[in-house]
SEKE-184312 format. One record per residue (C-alpha): x, y negated, z negated; residue in one letter. Coordinates in Angstrom, 1 decimal. Layout:
N
{u->X; v->Y; w->Z; residu->a}
...
***
This chain:
417
{u->26.4; v->-21.0; w->18.2; residu->m}
{u->25.3; v->-21.2; w->14.6; residu->l}
{u->27.2; v->-23.9; w->13.7; residu->k}
{u->26.6; v->-26.1; w->16.2; residu->l}
{u->22.7; v->-24.7; w->15.4; residu->a}
{u->23.2; v->-26.1; w->11.5; residu->w}
{u->24.5; v->-29.1; w->13.1; residu->a}
{u->21.8; v->-29.7; w->15.5; residu->s}
{u->19.2; v->-29.2; w->12.5; residu->l}
{u->21.2; v->-31.6; w->10.2; residu->r}
{u->20.6; v->-34.1; w->12.5; residu->n}
{u->16.9; v->-33.5; w->12.3; residu->r}
{u->16.7; v->-33.1; w->8.8; residu->r}
{u->13.0; v->-34.4; w->8.5; residu->a}
{u->11.7; v->-32.2; w->11.1; residu->s}
{u->13.7; v->-29.0; w->9.8; residu->a}
{u->13.0; v->-30.0; w->5.9; residu->i}
{u->9.3; v->-29.7; w->6.9; residu->l}
{u->9.2; v->-26.5; w->9.2; residu->t}
{u->11.7; v->-25.0; w->5.9; residu->i}
{u->9.0; v->-25.6; w->3.3; residu->l}
{u->5.9; v->-24.2; w->5.8; residu->a}
{u->7.4; v->-20.9; w->6.6; residu->i}
{u->8.4; v->-20.6; w->2.6; residu->a}
{u->5.0; v->-21.6; w->1.2; residu->i}
{u->3.6; v->-18.8; w->4.0; residu->s}
{u->6.4; v->-16.5; w->2.7; residu->t}
{u->5.4; v->-16.9; w->-0.7; residu->l}
{u->1.8; v->-16.4; w->0.0; residu->l}
{u->2.4; v->-13.4; w->1.9; residu->l}
{u->4.8; v->-11.6; w->-0.5; residu->l}
{u->2.8; v->-12.8; w->-3.3; residu->g}
{u->-0.9; v->-11.0; w->-1.9; residu->v}
{u->1.3; v->-8.0; w->-1.1; residu->e}
{u->3.0; v->-8.0; w->-4.7; residu->r}
{u->-0.7; v->-8.7; w->-6.3; residu->v}
{u->-2.3; v->-5.7; w->-4.2; residu->r}
{u->0.8; v->-3.0; w->-4.8; residu->e}
{u->0.9; v->-3.7; w->-8.6; residu->q}
{u->-2.5; v->-4.4; w->-9.3; residu->t}
{u->-2.9; v->-0.9; w->-7.8; residu->q}
{u->-0.3; v->0.5; w->-10.1; residu->a}
{u->-1.6; v->-0.8; w->-13.1; residu->n}
{u->-5.1; v->0.1; w->-11.6; residu->f}
{u->-4.1; v->3.6; w->-11.8; residu->a}
{u->-2.2; v->3.3; w->-15.0; residu->n}
{u->-5.1; v->2.1; w->-16.9; residu->t}
{u->-5.9; v->5.5; w->-18.3; residu->i}
{u->-3.2; v->8.4; w->-18.6; residu->a}
{u->-2.9; v->11.8; w->-20.4; residu->g}
{u->-6.8; v->12.1; w->-20.1; residu->t}
{u->-7.7; v->14.8; w->-18.3; residu->d}
{u->-11.8; v->14.6; w->-18.3; residu->l}
{u->-14.2; v->11.6; w->-19.2; residu->i}
{u->-17.6; v->13.3; w->-20.0; residu->v}
{u->-20.9; v->11.4; w->-20.1; residu->g}
{u->-24.2; v->11.5; w->-19.5; residu->a}
{u->-25.9; v->12.5; w->-15.8; residu->r}
{u->-24.4; v->9.5; w->-13.4; residu->t}
{u->-22.3; v->8.9; w->-10.8; residu->g}
{u->-18.4; v->9.3; w->-11.1; residu->s}
{u->-17.6; v->5.7; w->-10.4; residu->t}
{u->-20.5; v->4.4; w->-13.0; residu->q}
{u->-18.9; v->6.6; w->-15.8; residu->l}
{u->-15.4; v->5.5; w->-15.2; residu->l}
{u->-16.2; v->1.8; w->-15.1; residu->l}
{u->-18.2; v->1.8; w->-18.2; residu->s}
{u->-15.4; v->4.1; w->-20.4; residu->s}
{u->-12.8; v->2.9; w->-19.0; residu->v}
{u->-13.0; v->-1.0; w->-17.7; residu->f}
{u->-15.8; v->-1.7; w->-19.8; residu->h}
{u->-18.1; v->-2.9; w->-16.7; residu->i}
{u->-21.6; v->-2.2; w->-16.3; residu->g}
{u->-23.6; v->-0.2; w->-18.6; residu->s}
{u->-24.7; v->3.7; w->-18.8; residu->l}
{u->-28.2; v->4.2; w->-18.4; residu->n}
{u->-28.2; v->7.5; w->-20.2; residu->n}
{u->-26.4; v->8.6; w->-23.2; residu->t}
{u->-25.1; v->12.3; w->-24.5; residu->l}
{u->-26.6; v->13.6; w->-27.6; residu->s}
{u->-24.2; v->14.1; w->-30.6; residu->w}
{u->-25.3; v->18.1; w->-30.5; residu->d}
{u->-23.2; v->17.9; w->-27.0; residu->s}
{u->-20.3; v->16.4; w->-28.5; residu->y}
{u->-19.9; v->18.9; w->-30.7; residu->q}
{u->-20.2; v->21.5; w->-28.1; residu->y}
{u->-17.4; v->19.8; w->-26.2; residu->l}
{u->-15.4; v->19.4; w->-29.0; residu->t}
{u->-15.5; v->23.6; w->-29.4; residu->k}
{u->-14.6; v->24.3; w->-25.9; residu->l}
{u->-11.3; v->26.5; w->-25.8; residu->p}
{u->-8.4; v->24.5; w->-24.3; residu->g}
{u->-9.8; v->21.4; w->-25.7; residu->v}
{u->-6.7; v->19.7; w->-27.4; residu->k}
{u->-8.1; v->16.1; w->-28.4; residu->w}
{u->-11.2; v->14.5; w->-28.0; residu->h}
{u->-12.2; v->10.9; w->-28.2; residu->i}
{u->-16.0; v->9.9; w->-28.5; residu->p}
{u->-16.9; v->6.4; w->-27.4; residu->m}
{u->-20.3; v->4.2; w->-27.7; residu->a}
{u->-21.0; v->1.4; w->-26.2; residu->l}
{u->-23.1; v->-1.5; w->-25.7; residu->g}
{u->-22.6; v->-4.2; w->-28.5; residu->d}
{u->-20.3; v->-7.1; w->-28.0; residu->s}
{u->-18.4; v->-10.2; w->-29.6; residu->v}
{u->-18.7; v->-13.4; w->-27.5; residu->a}
{u->-19.2; v->-11.2; w->-24.4; residu->g}
{u->-16.2; v->-8.9; w->-25.0; residu->y}
{u->-17.6; v->-5.5; w->-25.4; residu->p}
{u->-17.1; v->-3.5; w->-28.4; residu->v}
{u->-16.0; v->0.3; w->-28.2; residu->v}
{u->-17.3; v->2.4; w->-31.4; residu->a}
{u->-14.7; v->5.2; w->-31.5; residu->t}
{u->-12.7; v->7.1; w->-34.3; residu->t}
{u->-9.0; v->6.6; w->-35.2; residu->s}
{u->-8.1; v->9.2; w->-32.9; residu->d}
{u->-8.3; v->6.7; w->-29.9; residu->f}
{u->-5.3; v->5.2; w->-31.1; residu->f}
{u->-3.4; v->8.0; w->-31.4; residu->s}
{u->-4.4; v->9.7; w->-28.1; residu->y}
{u->-5.1; v->7.2; w->-25.8; residu->f}
{u->-2.7; v->6.5; w->-23.1; residu->r}
{u->-1.9; v->4.2; w->-20.5; residu->y}
{u->0.5; v->3.4; w->-17.6; residu->g}
{u->3.7; v->6.5; w->-18.0; residu->d}
{u->2.4; v->7.6; w->-21.1; residu->g}
{u->2.2; v->4.5; w->-23.4; residu->l}
{u->0.6; v->4.5; w->-26.4; residu->s}
{u->-1.2; v->2.1; w->-28.3; residu->l}
{u->0.4; v->-0.4; w->-30.7; residu->e}
{u->-0.4; v->-2.9; w->-33.2; residu->l}
{u->1.2; v->-6.4; w->-33.2; residu->a}
{u->-0.4; v->-7.4; w->-36.4; residu->k}
{u->-2.0; v->-5.4; w->-39.0; residu->g}
{u->-3.5; v->-2.0; w->-39.3; residu->t}
{u->-5.9; v->0.1; w->-37.4; residu->v}
{u->-9.4; v->0.1; w->-39.2; residu->f}
{u->-10.1; v->2.6; w->-42.0; residu->s}
{u->-13.1; v->1.1; w->-42.9; residu->e}
{u->-16.8; v->0.7; w->-41.3; residu->m}
{u->-16.6; v->-3.1; w->-41.8; residu->n}
{u->-13.4; v->-3.4; w->-40.2; residu->q}
{u->-12.6; v->-4.0; w->-36.2; residu->a}
{u->-9.3; v->-3.8; w->-34.3; residu->t}
{u->-8.5; v->-6.5; w->-31.5; residu->l}
{u->-7.6; v->-6.2; w->-28.3; residu->g}
{u->-4.7; v->-8.8; w->-27.5; residu->a}
{u->-6.8; v->-11.1; w->-24.9; residu->e}
{u->-9.8; v->-10.6; w->-27.5; residu->v}
{u->-7.7; v->-12.4; w->-30.5; residu->a}
{u->-5.9; v->-14.7; w->-28.3; residu->a}
{u->-9.1; v->-15.8; w->-26.8; residu->r}
{u->-11.1; v->-16.0; w->-29.9; residu->l}
{u->-8.2; v->-17.3; w->-31.8; residu->g}
{u->-8.6; v->-14.2; w->-34.5; residu->l}
{u->-6.4; v->-13.2; w->-36.7; residu->q}
{u->-6.3; v->-10.3; w->-39.7; residu->q}
{u->-8.7; v->-10.7; w->-42.3; residu->g}
{u->-10.7; v->-13.3; w->-39.7; residu->d}
{u->-14.6; v->-12.3; w->-40.2; residu->p}
{u->-16.4; v->-11.0; w->-37.0; residu->l}
{u->-20.1; v->-11.1; w->-36.2; residu->t}
{u->-21.1; v->-8.3; w->-33.6; residu->l}
{u->-24.0; v->-8.8; w->-31.4; residu->a}
{u->-26.6; v->-6.0; w->-29.7; residu->h}
{u->-25.9; v->-6.1; w->-26.0; residu->g}
{u->-22.9; v->-6.2; w->-23.4; residu->s}
{u->-21.5; v->-8.3; w->-20.7; residu->g}
{u->-22.3; v->-11.4; w->-22.0; residu->g}
{u->-25.8; v->-11.2; w->-22.8; residu->i}
{u->-26.6; v->-11.2; w->-26.3; residu->s}
{u->-29.9; v->-10.1; w->-27.5; residu->f}
{u->-29.6; v->-10.4; w->-31.2; residu->s}
{u->-26.4; v->-10.9; w->-33.7; residu->d}
{u->-25.6; v->-8.3; w->-36.8; residu->h}
{u->-25.3; v->-11.0; w->-38.9; residu->d}
{u->-26.4; v->-8.4; w->-41.9; residu->q}
{u->-23.3; v->-6.5; w->-41.3; residu->h}
{u->-20.4; v->-9.0; w->-41.0; residu->p}
{u->-16.7; v->-7.3; w->-39.9; residu->f}
{u->-13.3; v->-8.0; w->-40.9; residu->v}
{u->-10.4; v->-8.3; w->-38.4; residu->v}
{u->-8.2; v->-5.4; w->-39.5; residu->s}
{u->-5.5; v->-5.5; w->-36.8; residu->g}
{u->-4.5; v->-6.9; w->-33.5; residu->i}
{u->-2.9; v->-4.4; w->-30.7; residu->l}
{u->-0.3; v->-5.1; w->-28.7; residu->n}
{u->-0.8; v->-6.4; w->-24.9; residu->r}
{u->-1.2; v->-4.0; w->-22.9; residu->t}
{u->-2.4; v->-5.2; w->-19.1; residu->g}
{u->-5.3; v->-3.0; w->-19.5; residu->t}
{u->-8.9; v->-3.0; w->-20.1; residu->p}
{u->-7.8; v->-2.3; w->-23.9; residu->v}
{u->-7.0; v->-5.9; w->-24.3; residu->d}
{u->-10.4; v->-7.0; w->-23.4; residu->q}
{u->-12.0; v->-5.1; w->-26.0; residu->a}
{u->-13.4; v->-4.7; w->-29.9; residu->v}
{u->-12.6; v->-1.3; w->-31.4; residu->y}
{u->-14.6; v->-0.4; w->-34.9; residu->i}
{u->-15.4; v->2.9; w->-36.2; residu->h}
{u->-18.6; v->5.0; w->-35.3; residu->l}
{u->-19.7; v->5.2; w->-38.7; residu->e}
{u->-20.0; v->0.9; w->-38.9; residu->g}
{u->-21.6; v->1.3; w->-35.6; residu->l}
{u->-23.9; v->3.8; w->-36.7; residu->g}
{u->-24.9; v->1.3; w->-39.8; residu->l}
{u->-25.5; v->-1.4; w->-37.8; residu->l}
{u->-28.2; v->0.2; w->-35.8; residu->h}
{u->-29.4; v->1.9; w->-39.0; residu->g}
{u->-28.2; v->5.5; w->-37.6; residu->e}
{u->-25.8; v->6.2; w->-40.5; residu->f}
{u->-26.5; v->6.1; w->-44.3; residu->d}
{u->-23.3; v->6.2; w->-45.9; residu->p}
{u->-24.9; v->7.3; w->-49.3; residu->e}
{u->-26.4; v->10.1; w->-47.7; residu->h}
{u->-22.8; v->11.4; w->-46.5; residu->s}
{u->-21.1; v->14.7; w->-47.4; residu->a}
{u->-17.9; v->12.6; w->-46.5; residu->d}
{u->-16.5; v->9.1; w->-47.4; residu->h}
{u->-13.0; v->9.6; w->-46.1; residu->d}
{u->-13.2; v->8.4; w->-42.9; residu->h}
{u->-10.9; v->11.5; w->-41.6; residu->d}
{u->-11.9; v->11.7; w->-38.2; residu->d}
{u->-11.2; v->15.5; w->-38.5; residu->h}
{u->-13.5; v->16.6; w->-40.5; residu->h}
{u->-16.4; v->18.8; w->-39.5; residu->d}
{u->-19.3; v->16.1; w->-38.9; residu->h}
{u->-21.5; v->19.1; w->-38.1; residu->a}
{u->-21.8; v->19.4; w->-42.2; residu->s}
{u->-23.7; v->16.0; w->-42.7; residu->h}
{u->-25.4; v->13.4; w->-41.1; residu->a}
{u->-23.8; v->12.4; w->-37.9; residu->p}
{u->-22.5; v->8.5; w->-37.5; residu->p}
{u->-24.2; v->7.9; w->-34.5; residu->v}
{u->-26.9; v->9.7; w->-32.6; residu->y}
{u->-25.5; v->9.5; w->-29.6; residu->t}
{u->-22.6; v->8.8; w->-27.2; residu->l}
{u->-21.6; v->7.0; w->-24.4; residu->s}
{u->-18.4; v->8.9; w->-23.1; residu->a}
{u->-16.1; v->11.2; w->-24.7; residu->v}
{u->-12.5; v->11.0; w->-23.2; residu->l}
{u->-10.8; v->14.9; w->-23.7; residu->i}
{u->-7.5; v->16.0; w->-23.1; residu->g}
{u->-6.8; v->19.9; w->-22.5; residu->l}
{u->-3.9; v->22.0; w->-24.1; residu->e}
{u->-3.0; v->22.7; w->-20.0; residu->a}
{u->-4.0; v->20.3; w->-17.0; residu->r}
{u->-4.8; v->23.5; w->-15.0; residu->p}
{u->-7.7; v->24.2; w->-16.7; residu->l}
{u->-9.1; v->20.8; w->-16.0; residu->a}
{u->-11.4; v->21.9; w->-12.8; residu->l}
{u->-12.8; v->25.1; w->-14.6; residu->r}
{u->-13.5; v->22.9; w->-17.2; residu->m}
{u->-15.4; v->20.2; w->-15.4; residu->q}
{u->-17.6; v->22.7; w->-13.7; residu->r}
{u->-18.3; v->24.2; w->-16.6; residu->q}
{u->-19.5; v->21.1; w->-18.4; residu->i}
{u->-21.4; v->20.3; w->-15.0; residu->n}
{u->-23.4; v->23.3; w->-15.3; residu->t}
{u->-24.4; v->22.6; w->-19.0; residu->y}
{u->-27.9; v->23.5; w->-19.5; residu->k}
{u->-29.1; v->22.2; w->-22.4; residu->n}
{u->-28.3; v->18.6; w->-21.2; residu->e}
{u->-27.3; v->17.2; w->-18.1; residu->p}
{u->-23.9; v->16.3; w->-18.3; residu->l}
{u->-21.1; v->14.5; w->-15.5; residu->t}
{u->-17.3; v->15.5; w->-16.0; residu->a}
{u->-14.8; v->13.4; w->-13.9; residu->i}
{u->-11.0; v->13.4; w->-14.1; residu->m}
{u->-9.9; v->9.6; w->-14.1; residu->p}
{u->-7.5; v->10.5; w->-11.9; residu->g}
{u->-9.3; v->11.2; w->-8.7; residu->m}
{u->-12.2; v->8.7; w->-9.5; residu->a}
{u->-9.5; v->6.2; w->-9.6; residu->l}
{u->-8.5; v->7.1; w->-6.3; residu->t}
{u->-11.6; v->7.5; w->-4.9; residu->e}
{u->-13.0; v->4.0; w->-6.8; residu->l}
{u->-9.7; v->1.8; w->-5.1; residu->w}
{u->-10.4; v->3.6; w->-1.8; residu->r}
{u->-14.1; v->1.3; w->-1.8; residu->t}
{u->-11.6; v->-1.7; w->-2.5; residu->l}
{u->-9.7; v->-1.0; w->0.4; residu->a}
{u->-11.6; v->-3.7; w->2.8; residu->l}
{u->-11.0; v->-6.6; w->0.2; residu->f}
{u->-7.6; v->-5.9; w->-0.1; residu->e}
{u->-6.9; v->-5.8; w->3.7; residu->q}
{u->-9.2; v->-9.3; w->4.3; residu->a}
{u->-6.3; v->-11.1; w->1.4; residu->l}
{u->-3.6; v->-9.2; w->3.7; residu->l}
{u->-5.0; v->-10.5; w->6.8; residu->a}
{u->-5.6; v->-14.1; w->5.3; residu->i}
{u->-2.2; v->-14.1; w->4.2; residu->a}
{u->-0.7; v->-13.2; w->7.7; residu->a}
{u->-2.8; v->-15.6; w->9.5; residu->l}
{u->-1.0; v->-18.5; w->7.0; residu->v}
{u->2.3; v->-17.0; w->7.8; residu->v}
{u->1.4; v->-17.2; w->11.6; residu->a}
{u->0.3; v->-21.0; w->11.1; residu->t}
{u->3.7; v->-21.8; w->9.7; residu->g}
{u->5.7; v->-20.1; w->12.7; residu->l}
{u->3.3; v->-21.3; w->14.8; residu->l}
{u->4.2; v->-24.8; w->13.4; residu->g}
{u->7.9; v->-24.0; w->13.8; residu->m}
{u->7.1; v->-23.3; w->17.5; residu->l}
{u->5.3; v->-26.6; w->18.1; residu->t}
{u->8.0; v->-28.8; w->16.2; residu->t}
{u->10.7; v->-27.0; w->18.3; residu->l}
{u->8.7; v->-27.6; w->21.7; residu->l}
{u->7.6; v->-31.1; w->20.9; residu->a}
{u->11.8; v->-32.0; w->20.5; residu->s}
{u->12.8; v->-31.0; w->23.4; residu->l}
{u->11.9; v->-33.8; w->25.2; residu->r}
{u->13.6; v->-35.9; w->23.0; residu->e}
{u->16.1; v->-33.7; w->22.9; residu->r}
{u->17.0; v->-33.5; w->26.7; residu->r}
{u->19.6; v->-36.0; w->27.1; residu->r}
{u->21.5; v->-33.5; w->24.4; residu->e}
{u->20.9; v->-31.0; w->26.6; residu->m}
{u->22.5; v->-32.4; w->29.5; residu->a}
{u->25.6; v->-33.6; w->27.5; residu->v}
{u->26.0; v->-30.1; w->26.5; residu->l}
{u->26.4; v->-29.1; w->29.9; residu->r}
{u->28.5; v->-31.8; w->30.8; residu->a}
{u->30.4; v->-30.5; w->28.1; residu->l}
{u->30.7; v->-27.3; w->29.6; residu->g}
{u->27.6; v->-25.3; w->28.0; residu->a}
{u->25.8; v->-23.2; w->30.1; residu->g}
{u->22.3; v->-22.5; w->30.4; residu->p}
{u->22.5; v->-19.0; w->28.7; residu->f}
{u->24.2; v->-21.2; w->25.6; residu->s}
{u->21.6; v->-23.7; w->25.6; residu->i}
{u->18.9; v->-20.3; w->25.2; residu->f}
{u->21.0; v->-19.0; w->22.2; residu->s}
{u->21.6; v->-22.6; w->20.8; residu->l}
{u->17.6; v->-22.9; w->20.4; residu->l}
{u->17.2; v->-19.0; w->19.3; residu->v}
{u->19.7; v->-19.7; w->16.4; residu->s}
{u->17.9; v->-22.7; w->15.4; residu->e}
{u->14.7; v->-21.2; w->15.0; residu->a}
{u->16.3; v->-17.9; w->13.2; residu->m}
{u->17.9; v->-20.5; w->10.8; residu->l}
{u->14.9; v->-22.7; w->10.1; residu->l}
{u->13.3; v->-18.8; w->9.8; residu->t}
{u->15.8; v->-17.4; w->7.7; residu->v}
{u->16.0; v->-19.9; w->5.4; residu->i}
{u->12.5; v->-20.8; w->4.9; residu->g}
{u->11.9; v->-16.8; w->3.9; residu->v}
{u->15.0; v->-16.9; w->1.6; residu->s}
{u->13.2; v->-19.8; w->0.0; residu->t}
{u->9.6; v->-18.5; w->-0.4; residu->g}
{u->11.8; v->-14.9; w->-1.8; residu->v}
{u->13.5; v->-17.5; w->-4.6; residu->l}
{u->9.8; v->-19.3; w->-5.4; residu->l}
{u->8.3; v->-16.0; w->-5.7; residu->l}
{u->10.8; v->-14.4; w->-7.8; residu->f}
{u->10.7; v->-17.7; w->-9.9; residu->l}
{u->7.2; v->-17.8; w->-10.4; residu->g}
{u->7.1; v->-14.9; w->-11.8; residu->l}
{u->9.7; v->-15.1; w->-13.8; residu->m}
{u->8.5; v->-18.4; w->-15.1; residu->l}
{u->4.4; v->-17.7; w->-15.1; residu->g}
{u->4.4; v->-13.7; w->-15.4; residu->g}
{u->3.8; v->-14.1; w->-19.1; residu->d}
{u->1.2; v->-16.9; w->-18.4; residu->l}
{u->-0.7; v->-15.0; w->-15.8; residu->l}
{u->-1.1; v->-11.9; w->-18.3; residu->l}
{u->-2.3; v->-14.2; w->-21.2; residu->t}
{u->-5.1; v->-16.0; w->-18.8; residu->h}
{u->-6.1; v->-13.3; w->-16.4; residu->t}
{u->-4.7; v->-10.1; w->-17.8; residu->g}
{u->-2.9; v->-9.2; w->-14.6; residu->m}
{u->0.5; v->-7.6; w->-15.1; residu->l}
{u->2.9; v->-9.0; w->-12.2; residu->l}
{u->6.6; v->-7.9; w->-12.5; residu->r}
{u->9.6; v->-10.0; w->-11.4; residu->a}
{u->10.8; v->-6.5; w->-10.0; residu->s}
{u->12.9; v->-5.7; w->-6.9; residu->p}
{u->11.5; v->-6.3; w->-3.3; residu->l}
{u->9.7; v->-2.8; w->-2.4; residu->t}
{u->10.2; v->-1.1; w->0.8; residu->s}
{u->6.8; v->-3.1; w->2.1; residu->n}
{u->8.2; v->-6.4; w->1.2; residu->e}
{u->11.2; v->-5.9; w->2.8; residu->w}
{u->8.8; v->-4.1; w->6.3; residu->v}
{u->6.8; v->-7.7; w->5.9; residu->l}
{u->10.1; v->-9.7; w->5.8; residu->l}
{u->11.3; v->-8.0; w->8.9; residu->a}
{u->8.0; v->-8.7; w->10.4; residu->a}
{u->8.6; v->-12.4; w->9.7; residu->i}
{u->11.6; v->-12.5; w->11.5; residu->l}
{u->11.1; v->-10.6; w->14.1; residu->a}
{u->7.8; v->-12.7; w->15.2; residu->a}
{u->9.9; v->-15.8; w->14.8; residu->a}
{u->12.4; v->-14.5; w->17.2; residu->l}
{u->9.6; v->-13.6; w->19.5; residu->i}
{u->8.2; v->-17.1; w->19.3; residu->l}
{u->11.6; v->-18.8; w->19.8; residu->s}
{u->11.7; v->-17.3; w->23.0; residu->l}
{u->9.7; v->-19.9; w->24.5; residu->i}
{u->11.3; v->-23.3; w->23.6; residu->p}
{u->14.7; v->-21.5; w->24.5; residu->a}
{u->13.4; v->-20.6; w->27.6; residu->w}
{u->11.9; v->-24.2; w->28.1; residu->r}
{u->15.3; v->-25.6; w->27.3; residu->a}
{u->17.2; v->-22.9; w->29.6; residu->f}
{u->14.6; v->-24.2; w->32.8; residu->r}
{u->15.1; v->-27.6; w->31.9; residu->n}
{u->19.1; v->-27.4; w->31.7; residu->a}
{u->19.1; v->-25.5; w->35.6; residu->l}
{u->16.7; v->-28.2; w->36.8; residu->a}
{u->18.6; v->-31.1; w->35.3; residu->d}
{u->22.1; v->-29.7; w->36.0; residu->g}
{u->24.7; v->-32.0; w->35.0; residu->l}
{u->22.6; v->-35.2; w->35.7; residu->t}
{u->21.5; v->-37.1; w->32.7; residu->i}
{u->17.8; v->-38.6; w->32.4; residu->k}
{u->17.7; v->-41.4; w->30.4; residu->l}
***
């Protein structure tokens, strides 16, 4: 029967090809949306790894997460340098990364921190940051760039850089009096790290008049020295990333920090905050999937329309088959086989186009959007979607098959011209 169905489709190759293309594009869109959803969620969850607590001034957990990790929005309050010193001395703290935000370069956020950021910050499955060119900043006038910043602004190691006060693309004034020099460029990570400029805390303090190197007791910029022994590089910080010696300490320490009496602070666990934030985006995720499903339904309905429209023209063909000994159930099976052949070929073409697009355009997509999509094997959810397409096609194919079955019974052996 499949051989006969294939021969019949070849005889109507123009309409068959158009139907296959419609199903292929529908499948490509559905799988593409699902892959974007799954891998974006994975990349979203892997934006930060190995950090047990994020601490900032009293604010909402989502706002603190978006500002400190994704560099989206701004924090209305900051935490004092004294509170940072308190955090570093808490028992169980293994490492700490101070961060001060608020400046920008051509709309890209500037993150003032220490070299500990490059030593301890992790993303993905515990991956560390690596340099593509140059070195991490070691002087107050040096900056290390994320990969996307360097690519978009066309900057290389040794190029001058002017910071501006203000973030989110809104610049209030340029810090022309204190130009920076690009010391290095980080490898692409597919995280917000790619979209930021990193400078030393003391460099930011110098820009804002908070730090005077002539009155500093230490000029070697060793991030492990005791900042309490001289004037702090900045008066306030936006957030502090903390790694603990033992992860079970996180809950107890979170409670201790949130009840700190000298200053209202908020401590969040990034994993839980990321999960909570992703749940708020679930509506948009479902809307995208629904749109893709409607496109697939449109493709399958197009196939149904094509098969139904061809029945009147193929009535003589069906009568000839009946005359050659084909029963009504054979006619029924022929129409179902044709529909399934069209769907299987269309779905296979859609899967092939998906992997071809990911292999050829994955790097381009990462460069221009920062979205990391891999040409990995089909996931269980994607297999379920493909099975759903085939099942829907099978159900829809019963309609023209039943019509052909009834026509075959009614026509008998009479050939109608």
